[in-house]
N, C-alpha and C positions, 0 to 999 in steps of 0.2 A: 504494500500500500504506500503510495507516494514515493515509490522508488527504493524503499528500504529493503534490504535483504533479510532473510530469516535470522533471528537472533540479535538483531540490532534494536535500537530504541531502548536502551537499558536504564534510563533514568526516569523515576517517578517523583512524587513529592518528597521534599527533604525531610518531612516529618513522619514518613511512614516507611522506614527501612525494613520493617518486618513483613511487609506485604508484597515482596518481590520487587521493590523499587530500590534504586540506587541514587545517591546524591552526586550530582555533577559538580566538580570544582568550579569556582567562579571563573567566568570567561570561557568555559569549555562548553560548546553546544552539543552535548550528548555524545562526546567522543568515547568510543570503546575500542580497544585494540583489535585491529583486524576488521573494522566496520567502516562504513561511510557515514560521516556526520550529516545530519539534515537540519538546517536552520529552523528554529521553532517560530511559531507565530509571533509577530512583533519583534523577532530576533534579527531579522535581516536589516542590514544598515540602510537607513533611510526609509524604513517602513516597508512599503511595497506590498506585493502579493505573496508574502512568505507563507509556506504551508506547514501544517502540523503533521505529526505521524498519526497513522490510523487508529491505534488503540487509545491514544490520548483523546482523539476526537470523540470516540464512542463513550468514554468515561464522562467527559464534560457534557456531552449531549444527553446522556442518560439522566443526569440530575435535572437538566432543564426540562426534558420530556416528562419525567416523573412528577415534577411540580405542576407542569401544564395539565397533565391528565387529572390530577387531584382537583385543580380549579375547574376543569371542564365537567367532571362528574358531579361536583357540588353546585354548579351553576343553576340547574333547574329548581332546587329547593330555595335558593335565594331569589330567583325570579318570582317565585310564588308569594313572597312577602314584600319585595321591593324591586322595582324595575331597575333602579340605579345600582343597587348592590349586585343584582344578577348580571347586569351589563358589565359591571366591573370585573366579575369573575370570568365572563366570556372573553373580555379583552385581555386579561392576564393570561388566560389559558392559551389563546391563539398566539400571543406574543412569545410565550415560553416554548410552545411547540414549533413556531417558525424559527426561533433561535436555535432550537435543538437540530433542526434540519441544516441550518447555516453552519453550525459548529462541525457538522460532519462533512458537508459539501465544500464549504469555502471558509475556513476559520481564520479570516484576516483580522488585523488589529481593530478595524471599525466594528466587526462582529463581536469581538471580545469586549470592547468598551461598551457596546450596547447591552451585552449580557450582564455586565456589572451594573450598569445604570438601571435596567429594568428590574432585576432581582433585588438590588438594594432598595429601590423604591417600594417594591412590594413588601419587603421585610419592614420597612419604616411604616407603611400603611397598616400592616398587621400589628405593630407595636402600639400605634395610636388606638386601634380598635380594641386592644386589650387593656388600655390604661385610661384614656379619656373618652373613648368611643368615637366612631366616625361621625363627621358633621353632617351627614346626609343619610337618606334611606329611612326605612321603617323603624330602625333602631338607632336613630341619630342621638349622639351623646350618651349612648348606652354601652358601657364597657362590657366586653365579652370575656369569657373564661377560656383558658387554654385546654384544648382537647387533643385526642390522638391524631385526628385528621389534620388540623391546622399545624400542630406541632411537627408532624412529619413533613408537611409541605415547607415550612420555614426552615427545617433542618436541611432539606435538599437545597434550598435557595442560599442559605449561609455557606454551605460547603462549596457550592458552585462559585459564589462570589469570591471566597477565599482562594480557591484553586486558580481562578482566572486572574485575580489580582497578582498572585504569585507568578503566574505565567507571563503576565505583562511586564513585571519588574525583572524577573530572572527567567527568560525563555527556556533555559536548559534545566531549570529546577523542577518542572512538572512535565515529565515525559514518561509514558507507560510503555514498558517493553511488551513485545508480542508474547502472548501466552496467558498464564493463569489470571493475573490481575485484570488485564484488558477484557477478559471474558466474564470474570466473576462479578466485578463491580456493576455493570449494567444489569445483569441478572438479579443481583441483590437489591438494586434500587427498585426495580419493577416488582420484586417480591414484597418488599416493604410497602410500596405504594398499594399493591393489591390487598395486603393485610389491613391497611388503614381504611381502604374503601369498603372492605367487608366487615369493619368493626361496627358495634352497636350504634355508636354515635353517628357514623355515616349512614347506616340504615335508617336511623331516626330522621335524618335530613331527607333522604331520598323518598321516604314514604310520606313526607309532610306530616309526620306524627305530631300533633299539637294536643297532647293529652288525649290522643285518639281522634281529634277533630280539627286540627289546624296545620300550621306551618311554622317553620323556624329556620335558623341560619347557622353556618359554621365555616370551616376551613380557614379562610382569612377573615373571620367575622363574627361570630356569635357567642353568647355566654350569659352573664348574670349580674343582678343588682346587689346592693349591700345586704347585710344580715344573712349571709350564707347564700345569697343569690345575686351577687355582683356588687358593684360600687355605684349604683345609680341612685343618686340622692335627689328626691323630688324637690327639695328646697332649691336646687340649682336652676329649676325651670322657671317658676313664676311665684310671686308672693301669694300665700294662701288667700288673701283678701282680694286679689285681682280678679274681677269678674270675667276678664278675657280668658282666664285659665280654666274656666268651667263652661261646660255645656256647649261647646262648639261642635258642629257636625263634622265627622271624619269620613273621607272617602276611603273605602276599603274593598275587600274582596268578598265574593259570595261565600257564605258559610253554610255548613250542613244544616244548621238549625236556625240561624238568624239571617233574615233577608238583608241585603246591603242597605245602608242608610241612604235617605234621600236628602237633597239639599233643602234647607229651610229658607223661607222668605224672611226678610229682616224683622218683621213684626213678630213672627213665631219664634225666631231665634232669640230676640230680646226677652220674650216672655219665658222661654225655657231657661235662659241665663238667670233671670230673676228668681225663678222657682228653685234653682239649684244653689243659689248663693249661700244658704245656711250650711252647706257642706264645707265651706271654707273654715268655719269654726271647728269642725271635726278634724280637719287636716291639722290645725294648730293644736288641738287638744290631744290627739292621739298620733303623734308623729311616728312612733315605733311600737312594735308588739310588746316590748318590755314595759313601756309607759302605760299601755292599755291594760295589761294584766296587773300592774301595780295599782291601778285605779279600780280593779274589781272585774275586769272583762274576762270572759271564758271562751276558749276555743270550741268550735262545734264540729270538729272532724279533722282528719289529717290534711296536710298540704297537698294540693293537686297542681301540677304544672299547668299554666294557662288560667288557673282559677284562684290560686293562692290559699292562704289559711283564713278561713272564715271565723270571725270572733264576735261574740255577743257582748256588747258594752253594758255597763251597769244602767239600769232603768230602761232597758230595751222593751218596746211595745210593738205588737203586731197589728198591721192595718187589717180591718175587717170589712170595709165597704168598697174598697177598690179605688177610692178617691184619694190621691196623694196630696194632703194639705200640708201647710208649713210644719206642723208638729210631726207628721210622718217623715218629712224630709230630714228632720233632726234626729230620727231614730232608725237608722239602717244597721244592718250587720256590717262590721268592718272587715276589709280584706287586706291581708299583709303579705308581702312578697318574701316569704321565708318562715322559718320556725325559731330562729334565734331571737334573743331579746332586742337586738338592733335591726331586725327586719323592718323595712319601711312600710308605711301605709301605701297601698296601691290602688284601692278602690272601695266600692260599697256594694252591698246587695240588699235590695228591698224585697220584703216578703209580705204577701197578702193572703188572707183566708176568705176572700170574697168568692161567691159561687161562680161568677163569670170572670172572664179575663178583665183585670183592673183597667179603669180609665187611664190610670197612671199619669205620665208626665206630658207636658205640652208637646205637641207634634206627633208625627206618625212613626217615629223610629224606635220607641221602646216596646219591643215584642216580648211579652211575658211568657214564661213557660212553666211547665210542671214536670216533676219526676215521678215515676211509678216504681213500686216494689222497693221501698226504702226502709231499712231497719234503723230505727232511732233509739238511742240509749240515753237516758237521763243520768248524768253523773252526780255524785254527792256534792261536788263543788258548784253545781248549778249549770254546768255546761251540757251540751247535747252532742252526742257522738253519732256518726254514721259509719260504723266499722266495715260495712260491706259495699259501700258506694251506692249506686243506683242502677236501675234498669237491668238487673241481672236476675233472671228467673231461676237460677240455680240456688238462690238464697231462699230458704224455707222458713216458715213460722217457727218450726222447732229450733232451727239454727239461731234465729233472732232471740227467741226466749232464752236460749242457752247462754246468751251474753247479757241477759237482763233487759232486752229491748222489746219494742213493739214494731211489727211489720206493717207499714202503711201502704195500702194499695195505690194511693196517689197523694202527692204532697200538695201544699198550697201553691199559689202563683209566686214566681220570683223573677227578678231581673237584675243584672249587674249594671253598675254605673261607674265607668272608668273616668272619674272627674278629678283625680289627684294629679296636680301638675307634675309632669315627667312620666306619667304612666298612661297617657292617652293611647287608646287602642287603635291600631291601624285599621281594624274592622268596624270601627264606630263606637260612639260613646256608650251604647247599650249592648255591645257584643257579648256573647256568651263567654268567649275566651279572649285572653290578652297575650299576645306573643312576647311581651316584655316580661312576663312572669314565668321564669324558667326554673328548672332544677339547678342545684349548685354547680353542676358541670356544664351548664349552658344548654342542655338538651331538654326535651319534653318526655324522655323515656321513663315509663312508670311500670310498676309491678301490678299483678292481678291483686284483687282485694284479699284473696286467701293467703297472699304472701306478706301482707302488711303487718298482721299481728298487732303488737302494741306499739309499733313505730308511729311517729307523728307525721309521716310523709309517705306519699305514694311513689316518690321518685326512686328509681332503681339505685341510683347513687345518692344516698342521703347527705353526703358531704361530711 
């Protein structure tokens, strides 16, 4: 390949002598006794169209292709929640795949420089998404957690950048001999990439599992708010008393249970904003789960990704007529994003025992729903538990009585209101699920109810 005879190209990275690589002395372009030296990329005087040896090309290209494939595979799940994020994944994928081809076909200095710039930029974007959160998309300013898929992708990119930078500075220092290393590295890269794609976190993305109902993000992008579910502080978004932070309609995607929201006319929007303003006081009063429990609040079941931990505040009352008046607005169940004391308030749930679907809130977007086949258990501390979830016909009255509960054939009416600044749902103010409420690992992967036991979360990885 490129004119080298068998047994040449004896030098690989200076830091990996145990993998069949040799370190070339400074100023020696891969000279081995009895062989012909081939100038490395960027090693020819004056730049030009210098060529690399074949095995080295394939090693560098495999890291670029591996990262590109991970971006390409994860793009559909991101497109499902954010066109901007999904487009970013596709652009990254095709850039990395194109660079992989160029690294094999024509690895000139401009190609190597482009490889460094593209992959260093993607690593920087990933770092921002895991610390401050990306400034755009459905999860804007929402820091993500590191998972197997994105960790693998970033590892490929960092290794590629390091090798190419070393290659640009010392052309002879990164050359792979024909034989074992040149064959094993590409195979290992694609084996690791395949394992990451087959991991539970990647399957959760690919299936759009949103607690069984929605969508989420990852690879260079998704994760979790504070309190065990990431570092997303609602206080960073808007002041609790700011009316603009409440009750604005959100364009979203169709949901299995909730129709997409419709745009409200100015008068209706103003009336809805005024109706929900009392929730600002609750945002200030119950900023975290620990504060709520210290004031006498009780949880009403395990944490569910997409729905959070539902908590009954002190003095809670249930609506009975289906008309949500100002007193009802001041008495919802609280939803927290996590199970730790510092888990932030994420939203509210309103519950009504009216016979017909409640009149509810101003406008047409609050679609109330009921659950069937729910086992409820009254705890000594005043909390209500639902140990078996809902809608599962496998749960029998005998099972429910066995845990001291009562099996309800159908519950009252309920609706979520995602009106906490920073936790606005991409699927609408009244959506059943909120993609910003994730498990500690940034996914929505959960266990079956019979696996929960006495755990306080349905998340497969409780953190």
